[in-house]
N, C-alpha and C positions, 0 to 999 in steps of 0.2 A: 464538616469533614466530607470529602468527595466520596461518591459511591465506591464500593469495593470493586465492582466489575464495570469496566467501560462499556459503552455501547459498541456493538460489533456489527459487521455487515455494512449495509448502506453503500457498498461499492458500485451498485448498479446506477447510482445517480452521479457518479464521478465522470467528468469529461475524460479523464485518463482511461477509464474502463471502456467508454464508448469508442475512443480512438483505438485502443488495443484490440477491441472486437473487430473494428474495420480493418486494422492491420493484419490480423490473423486471417480473416476471410479473404482479403485481397491478395495476401501472400499465397494462400492455397490456389487461388485462381490464376495468379501470375505464373506460378510454377507449372500448372497444367497447360497454360497457353504458350509459354515461351521457353521453358526448359524442356525442349523436345529433341528427339534424335531421329535420324533417317534410318528407316528399315532397309537393310542392304538389298534384300530380294525384291520387295515390292516398291521401294522408293517412297513409301508413305511415311509421314511423321507420327511419332507417338511420344508420350511423356512417360518417364520412368519414376514412379513413386518410391522406388527403392534406391534411386540414385543418391549419391553423397550430398550434392548441393541441394537437391530437392529436400532431402531429409533434414539437413542442417537449417535451412531457411524456415521450413514449416515448424520445426521444433523450437527455434528461437522465437518465432511469432507466438507459438502456443505458450511458451514459458513466460513471455511478457504479460499475457492476459491472465494466466492461471495464478501467477504469483501476486498479482493485484488482488485477486479473489481471496487467496489463502491468507495474505497479510491482513486484509480487512477482517476476516473471520477470526484471526488470532488476536486481534487488538484488544479483546475484552480481558485477557489474562496476561498479555505480554506486549508492551509497547516496543521493547527491544526486538522481538521477533517480527513485529509488524514492520518496523523500519528496515530490518535486514531483508525481508521478503520483497518489500517495495523496491529496495536497491537492487535485488536480483532481477526484478522485472525490468528495471532501467538498464541493467547490464545486458540482458537478453535482447532488448530492443536496439541497444547500441551495436551489438554484434550483427543483428539483422540489417541495420542501416549500412554497415560495412559491406555486406553482401550485395546490396543494391548499388552501392557506389562502384564496386568492382565490376558489376554487370555492365554499367555504363562505360567505364574506362576500357573494358575488354572490347568494346565496339568502337574504339578510337574516338569517343565523344567525351565531353565534359559535363559534369553535373551543372544544372542551371545556377547561374549567379543569383544571389539573394536580391540583386538589383534588377534582374530580368523581369519583363512583364508577366511571364508565366509564373515565376516564383511568387511575385507579389500578389497575383490573383489567387493562388492557392492559399497563401498565408492570410489573405483578407477574409477568408471564410470564417464565420463565427458559428459555434455550435449552439443549438437550442438547449435550454434547461430540460432536465428529465422530469416530466409531469406526472409520472405514474406513482401510485400509492399502494395498491393491494395486489394486482395481478402482475407481480414483479417480473417473472421470467418472460412471459408473453410480451408485456409492454416494453421491457428493456430491449428485447430483440427487435421489436418493431421500431423502437426509437433509433437503434443503431443503423438499421437499414434506411430509415428516413434521413439520417445525417449523412450516410454514404452517398445518397443521391446528389448532395451538394458538390461532391468530388467526381461525379460520373463523367463529366466532360473530359477528364484526364485519365481516369481509371479504366474507361471503356475504349480508350484509343487503340488503334491497331498497331501503333508504333510502340514496341516494348520499351524503348528508351524514355518515351514520354511517361509511360506508366511508372517506370522505375524512378524517374525524377519526382513525380508526384508523391510516391511512397516515401522518398527521402524526406520531403518536407513534412508529410503527415507524421512520420516517425519522430522527426526532430521536434515537432510541436509536442508530441506525447512525452518526450524526454524532458523538455523544459517544465511541463506540468508535473511530472513525477518528481523532479528536483524540488519544486515548491511544496509538493505533498510531503516529502520526507522532512523538509524543514519545519512544516507545520506539526508533524508528528513529534519531532524533537522538542519543539516548544511546549507541546502538550505534556510531554514527559517531564520537562523541567518544572512545570507549574503544578502538576498533580501527582507526579511520581508514577512508578509502575505498579503492577499488581502486588509484588513482594512488599514494597514500601507501604502501600495502603493496607495490606493484610496485617503487617506489624502494628500500624497505627490503630487498627480495629482491635487487635489483641490488647494493646495498652489501654485503650478506652474501656474495654470490658473489665480489665483488672481494676482500673480506677473506680469503675461503677460498683464493683463488688466491695471494694474497700469503703466506699461511701455509704453503702447500705449495711455494712457489718456493725453490730453493736460494739461500742467502745467504752471503756471505763473513764472515769475522771482522773486527771493528773493528781497524784498525791501531794504535789507542791503548790499548784496554782488552781486546781479544780477545773481546768479547761479540758475539752475533749482530747482523747489520745488517738494515735494512728498506729496501726501495725507496721513495724519496720523489720528489716533483716540485718543480721550481723553474721560474722564468721562463727559465732556461738549459737546461732539460731534466731528465731523470731522473738520479738519483744514489743511491748507497747511503749511508744515515745510520745512526748507532748507535742501537740500540733504547733505550739509557739516556739519550738526549738529554732534557733539557739538561745532565745531569750530565757527559756525555761528548759532545764535538762532533766525534768522528771521522767522516770521510767517505771514500768511494771512488768513482771514476767507474764508471758502468755499462758 
């Protein structure tokens, strides 16, 4: 029988979490660099962290990463909640992808074609496996920054459209991985059930164990062991060979 509690956590080793971390960090940086406004008196540019677009983009990026964390932590007691939160992460990143797309279109340009050399180059990047084991927070942060360097050629570009296009592809990759992650979670649920199902199975197992260890009388008809049974009139002893033998005794 499967364990009552599933393993939880472990999100720091997921590629989806690494990409979501990069997406959140780079969205914060993107907004500070390119969502700027001209100061009327001095003519200098500044960014507005209270601006609507700044807030929506950074919150969507945060939601993507945070819901991966929460879903993983809730997996021990609720596969259903884990899948729902993973889906919320996917929806949040989809919303963010729409913001980057509009940013590009607003500048009278098109997102890169998947057949373009730039898109192929970004898509060709492979992520390293997470090697850490004990110093999880420190090492996972270091791992994310190391993976970010692979995209630095585009993310550090001075052209905002280049950065936005790279972010579109990175987010799209994270979305595809999250889709596979949700499918794997659903398959695990089908195979082992959720917490409620396993809890009920454990209860039944405990009850059967109690019955097995409880002293039982012999059947008055065939002398075989008897088992405690229930009826509308209350508990009674019934022959274990029923229906071949219908011997009973009162409890």
